[in-house]
C-alpha angles and dihedrals in degrees: 000000000000119000115255119258115274115225133141101325090006099124092054095042092044091056092047093047086057089050089050091051091048094243092135122065093231096046091125089063097050106126094191089071090063112056092183091060090051091050090050092051091049090051091049090050092050090048091049093049091047091051091049092051093047090048092050092049091048091050092050091048090049092054092044092052092042090065093056122073114244119252092255089059091053090046091051091048093051098040102037118007099048097045093042094047091047089060091051093045091048088072086073089063094050139341116259110260104187132051089245089057091053090045089053090053091049090048092048090051091048091051090050091052091054092043091051091053091049093046091052088063094046099059124143122261092250124045090018095146092062091045092054092045091052094045090050091047089054090051092048092050089049091052089054091046092049092049091047091050090050089053091044091238108154095184093053091049089051092049091049089047090055091053090046092050093048091049092051092049092049091050094046092048090055104036111023120095112247 
């Protein structure tokens, strides 16, 4: 049998004419003979590519957001951690003289303990182990500061304040946006 004429789309059509005539052994599997099947495959491919792109964008957004502390962490820092730590750090400027001053240091330490526990549960999606370690370190330093304030021990409050300051700096270096 002579080969069909080759023109324009001739090579493709020629092969599929042969499929249509049953000249190839796999003619039953020729997809070009069924335009609906081709359209369905194209739609599936477009859907798959779209899903892959959406998934990639969502994954990138997740990692970008995971590096930033949530708003409630920033709120806790501004409303609790900074004011409470300022009271503990103020002992470095001058020893508390009145009972109310010592009570304020104890209260500040207590608030830092609670804030550390809360922060440990608010960690980012990535680097969470360091976040938890630093939050727990803050709480432990605050426990020491509170105990020292209760015993009216200025040097122990200062030592605990140094640990607290170092912990805060380590956390900020790792997790704060620059």
